[in-house]
N, C-alpha and C positions, 0 to 999 in steps of 0.2 A: 638919687644923685650920687655920682661916683667921685670919690675924693682923690686928691693928689698924694703921691707917695714917692720919696726919693732918698737915696743915700747922700748925705752931705759930706761926711768924712769917713775914712776907712784907715785903720791901723792894723797891719799884719806883722806878726813876729814869729819866726821859726817855723813857718809852714812851707814844706817842700824846699825849694831853693830861694824862698823869700825870707832872708834873714831879718830885715827890717824895712818895711815899705809903708809909706803914708801917701794917701791920695785924697784929693778934694774933687770929687766928680761933679760934672755939670748936670743940670736937672733933666736934660732930655737925652742927648746922645754922647756916649763915651767910646772912643775908638782906641783900642790898645794894640799897638803895632810892635812887631819884633820877629826875629827868626824863630824857627822851631826850637823848643827846649829852653827858652829864655824866661819862662814863668808866666806867660800870658794867661794860660788856662788856670794856673794856680790862683791868679787874682779873682777869676770868676768863681773858683772853688771856695775861696775865702768868703766872698759875698754870700754864696749859697749856704755855707756852713754857719755863718753868724745869723742868718735868717731862719734856718730850719733845724740846726744842730746836726745836720747830716752832710755827706759829701755826695756829689753826683758821679764821682770817679772811683771811690773806694768803699768797700763794705766795712773794712776794719779801720776805724778812725785813727788808730795809733800809727798807721802807715803814712799819714800825712805829716807827721812831726819830722822836722829836719834831722838828719843823722847827726848824732853827737849831742843833741839837746834833749832835755827832759820834758819839755812841753811846747805847745804851739798855742798862740792866742790870736783872736780877731776881735777888734773893738770897732763898733760902727755908731755914728751919730746919724739918726734917721729923722726926717721931717715928714709929718703927715697932717695935711690941712692946717699948717701953721704951727702945730705943736711938735716939739722935739723930744726925742728919747734916745737913750743909749742902750745898745744891746751888746753883750759880751759873751764869747764862747772860749773856754780854755780847755785844751785837751792834754791829758797826760797819758802815759803808757797804758793805764787801766782806769782812767777816769775821764769824765766829761762834766764840766761845770758851766752852767749858763746863768746869766744875770740880766735882769731887765731893770734899768735905772738903779743898779746896784743891789737889787733884791731877787731872791729866787722866785721864779714864776710858779703859778698854781700847778701847772703840769707842763710837760714837754709839748703836748699838743696845743695848749694855750699859747705857749711861746712861739711855736712854729707858724701860727696863723696871724701873728701880729704884723709881720712884714712878708706879705705874699710875694713869691718869686718863682719864676719859671725859667728853666735852663734848657737850651738846645745845644747838643754837642754831637760830634760824628758818631759816637757809640749809640746814640739814640736811633740810628737807622735800624737797629734790632727791633724797634717797636713794630715794624711792618714785617721784616723778614725773619725775626728770631722767634724764640719760644714764647709761650703765653705768659710767663712770669713778668716780663717787661710790661705787657699790656695790663696785667693786674696791678702793677705798681702805679701805672698811669691812673687807673680807677681810684686807687687809694689816695693819691695826692689830691684828686678832685673831691673825693668823699670827705676828706678832712675839713673842707670848707663848706660843702653843701649839706653835710649831715654830721657834725662833730660828735654827737653822742654815739651814732652808729659806727663811726670810724674808730672811736675809742673802744668799742666792744671787741675789736679785732684782737687786741693783746690778751684779753681774758679768754677769748675763744681759743687762741693758739696755745695758751698754757694748758687748758683742759684737753686739747687735742694731743699734745705731747704726753700728758699723763695717761690718757686712755690708751695710747699706743704702747706705752711702757708696760701697762698692766696686761694688755693683750699678749705681748711678747714674753712676759715673765710668768703669768699665771693663767693665761688662756681665756677663751671667750665666755667661760662660765663664772669668772671672778665676780664676787658680789659688788665690789666698789666701782665696777664699770657703770652702773646706773647713775651714780652721783656725778661722775665726770661727763656722761652723755647728757644729763640734764643741763649742766652748765653749757656744754657745747651747743645744745639745741637752742637755748635761750639767747646766748650771745651770738651764735652763728647766724640765727635768723635775723637778729638785729643788724649785724654786720652785712649780711646779704642784702638787706633793704638799702643800706647806705651805698653799697656797690651798684645796686640797680638804679638808684637815683642819679649817681654819677654817670653811669652809662647812658641814661636817658638824656642828660644834659649835653654830653659829648655828641651823641647821635644827632640831636636837634640842630647843632651848630656846625658840624663838620662839613656838610655839603656846601654851604655858603662860603666857608673859609677856604676850602679847596678850590672852589670856582674862582676866587680872587687871585689865586696863585697860578693856576693851570693856564697853559698857552692854548689849549683847545678843550672843548667841552667833553668831560668824562663823568659818567655817573658813578658816584661813590656811595657805598652803603656800609654802615657799621651795625653789627648785631651783637647783643649781649647773650651769651649762652651760660646760664647759671649752673654751677656744679652742686649747689645745695638748694635751700628753700627759704623763703621768708616766713614760712609757717612753722612755728616751734614744734607743734605736735607731729607734723610730717617729718621734720628734721630728726626728732628723737626716734620715731619708728624706723626710719631708714638706718640710723646708726645701729639700733638693736639687730636689725635684720642682716646687717653686713659685717657683724663681728668676726665670723669665721673667715670671710674673704679678706678682711683687713688684716687679720692675724697672719694669714698666708702671704699676703703681698708686702707686709711690713709698712703699710701706709693706709691712711683713711681714704676711701674711694668716694665719699660723699661729703660735700661741704664747699665753702667759698674758695678753698685752696685748689679746687678743680675748675674755677670759673675760666671762661675764655671770651675774648672779643674777636670776632671775625670781621675782616675788612675785604670788601669787593670793589673792583673797578670794572664798570661796564658789565656787571654780572659774573665776573670771574674772580677767583681768589687772588687778592693782591700779593699775597706771600709767594705764590708760585708763578703767577702770570704777568704781574706788573714789571715793566722795565726798571732798570736800576734808577734812572732819572725819575720815573713816576713814584718809585718807593721813597726816594729822597724827598720829593715834593709832598707826598702823603704824610711822611713823618713830620715835616715842618708844619703842615696843616693841623696835625694832631696836637702839636705843642702850642700852636696859636689858639686852638680850640680850648685846650687846657687853660690858657691865659684868660680867655673870654669867660669860661665857667667860673673861675676863681674870682675874677673881677666882679661879676654879677653877685656872687654869693657874699663876698667880703665887703663890697661897696667901696673898693679902692683899686686903682690901676696897679697890677702887679709889676714888679721890676722884671725886665726881660734880659736874659743872658744868652748871647749868640756866640758860640765858640767855633771860629773858623768855618762859619756857615757857607761863605762864598766858594770855598774849595769844593763843596759838595754839590754845587749847582752850576748849570751852564749859564752863559751870559744873559740869555733871555729871561731865565728864572731869577737871576741875580737882580735884574731890573725890577721884577715883581717884589723882591725883598726890599729894594730901595723905596718903592711906593709904600710898602707897609711901614717902613721906618718913618717916612714923612707923615703918615696918617696916624700912627699910634700916639696915645697920650701917656704911655708908660715911659719910665726912665729905662734906657737901653744901654747895655755894655756889650760891645762886639770886639772880638779879637780877629786879627788878620796878619798875614805876612806881607800883604800888599796894601798900603794905605790908599793907592789909587782906586781900589775897589769901592771906597766909601768917600766920594767927593764932598767938598765943603757944602754945597747947596742942600745937603740932606737935612740940615738943621741950622737955625740962626746961630751966629757966632757966640752970642751970649748964652746959648743953651747947649753948646757943644764943647767938649774937651778932648784933646788928643794926647795920648801918652805913648812913649816908646820905652820898651824894656830891653835890657841887655844883662845877662847873667843875674837875673833876679833884682836888678836895680833900675831905677828910672834914669833915663838919659835926659840931659837938658833939651828944651824945645829947639827945633831947628829954625 
């Protein structure tokens, strides 16, 4: 049975151009309207930050702190199946502090899975047309829920990876301590690779159906996982030993999950090079909705869905498909737009919908 989950209150302080903003969202659909640059996306970023401790816009969290301030904070009251909790994230120039009901969480991974959330923004179009790194991050977000121990092996693997490469560069392929680092890489890398494989299987099983719900004509979609490493620790270790000289010359490890790839095809042709821009946009949205489905099944709760300016990326016919999705989903949804007419009132009952208008980082009174 899938549980209900929603943000009940949100308090944002000092994040980008949001000096002080307080919201009481509706349980189903929340439409945030405003011109470009008024802070709409920053509200979604705040929701994502307090749920995951990360930003979907910035690699360095310190950059989200408003100029002239020492810190930014987001506090949320979240309801899940009738129980209520508070989540808090405070960012400083060199610090990140998270609290769950006033207490430190067991781990950042445990905190990040308490309130599942999926964000779609224009930059996500790189999922189809961009480099493999974006698709690997998609796998990791899903793996965090479908295989938490395997996902947590990633950090240990990456630490050993960096140490091995440093030894190769400083002391060469015959250095004695390489074996110790490669043993850790093999153990943790194989476990992490298994988590990635499970995530890829879940995405592949659901993507075809999700894409068919959005597409205006029948198109065959296929996703394949091409591992760069191995789920067998013995094979992993043997490959690392055999590739020492090559890795030293290239300055990077050539075997391991950091080389994983997801390939996408439409009607048997690579989507990255042959899909139209509209098809790439639709496929990206389908990937994000598939991410939501995978996390919902693994977590047992409907993830919150953030849609940033999604209608500007779709033609009118596909926008109607998004409307159908909003009517059908049981997730709480936050959507930003410059045109409120794109999200008519019938998309949700009045008691389950809230409309907000932002101007210069502040809420305007309802019209």
